[in-house]
C-alpha positions in Angstrom: -4.5 -14.4 -5.9 -6.9 -14.9 -3.6 -5.1 -17.6 -1.9 -2.3 -15.7 -1.3 -4.0 -13.1 0.8 -5.5 -16.2 2.6 -2.1 -17.6 3.3 -1.1 -14.1 4.6 -3.7 -14.0 6.5 -3.1 -17.1 7.9 0.5 -16.6 8.8 -0.5 -13.3 10.2 -3.2 -15.1 12.8 -0.7 -18.0 13.4 2.6 -15.3 14.4 -0.2 -13.6 16.7 -1.3 -16.8 18.2 2.3 -17.8 18.7 3.0 -14.4 20.0 0.7 -15.1 22.3 1.6 -18.4 23.9 4.7 -17.3 25.0 5.5 -16.8 28.6 5.8 -13.8 29.7 9.3 -14.3 31.0 10.4 -15.4 27.6 8.9 -12.5 25.9 10.2 -9.5 28.5 14.0 -10.6 27.4 13.4 -11.0 23.8 11.0 -7.8 23.4 12.8 -4.5 22.6 11.5 -1.3 24.5 8.6 0.1 22.9 10.4 3.4 21.5 12.9 1.3 20.2 10.3 -1.2 18.1 9.9 0.1 14.4 6.9 -0.8 12.4 7.3 -1.0 8.5 4.7 1.0 6.7 3.3 -2.5 5.1 2.8 -3.4 8.8 1.0 -0.3 9.5 -1.3 -0.5 6.6 -2.4 -4.4 7.6 -3.0 -3.0 11.3 -5.1 -0.4 9.6 -6.7 -2.3 7.2 -7.6 -5.0 10.2 -9.0 -2.4 12.5 -11.1 -1.2 9.7 -12.7 -4.6 8.9 -13.2 -5.4 12.4 -15.1 -2.4 12.8 -17.2 -3.2 10.1 -17.7 -6.7 11.2 -16.6 -8.2 7.8 -15.9 -11.8 7.8 -15.5 -14.7 5.4 -15.3 -13.8 1.8 -16.2 -9.9 2.4 -13.3 -9.6 4.9 -11.0 -11.4 1.9 -12.5 -9.1 -0.3 -12.1 -6.0 1.7 -8.4 -6.8 3.0 -7.2 -7.2 -1.1 -8.6 -3.5 -1.9 -7.3 -2.5 1.5 -4.2 -3.6 1.0 -3.9 -3.2 -2.9 -4.8 0.4 -2.5 -1.6 3.0 -3.4 -1.4 6.3 -1.5 -2.0 9.3 -3.1 1.6 11.2 -3.9 2.1 13.7 -1.3 2.9 17.1 -2.1 6.2 17.2 -0.5 7.1 13.8 -3.0 5.9 16.1 -6.0 8.4 18.7 -5.0 11.4 16.1 -5.3 10.9 15.9 -8.9 13.1 17.4 -11.7 11.7 19.7 -13.6 11.6 17.4 -17.0 10.0 14.3 -14.6 7.3 16.9 -13.4 7.3 18.1 -17.1 6.6 14.3 -18.1 4.3 13.7 -15.3 2.0 16.8 -17.0 2.1 15.6 -20.2 1.3 11.8 -19.4 -1.9 13.3 -17.2 -2.7 15.4 -20.2 -2.6 12.4 -22.5 -4.5 10.2 -20.4 -7.3 13.1 -20.1 -7.8 12.8 -23.7 -7.6 9.0 -23.8 -5.0 9.1 -26.6 -3.1 5.6 -27.5 -1.0 4.9 -29.9 0.2 7.4 -32.7 -2.0 9.9 -31.7 -0.5 9.7 -28.1 3.3 9.6 -29.2 2.3 13.0 -31.4 0.9 14.2 -28.0 3.6 13.5 -25.8 6.6 14.8 -28.8 4.8 18.2 -28.8 4.1 18.5 -24.9 7.8 17.6 -24.1 9.2 20.0 -26.4 7.0 22.8 -25.6 
């Protein structure tokens, strides 16, 4: 896993270096206007994680560990996403949350979920 992250980081650095190496005319011809450029959520996340790592002056294994955690973190569901759930999905989520809070597993979890979803 660490090797993959290192390879991705190296590839990103290589791409950034190659972009800076282009002459200005070639870059102007191929570059889309700033308003038309779209940055994917993953690119935004990578940029944010890189910025945080630079601010913390991380290098080597510490930076790799930080980047792995930062890039692997999943954002919390927004309230808008919660409202998109059907009533059944919301009920299932609530029952799952209750089972998790009670640390239930196996037959106990199954019985709890059955009762919870019926009620």
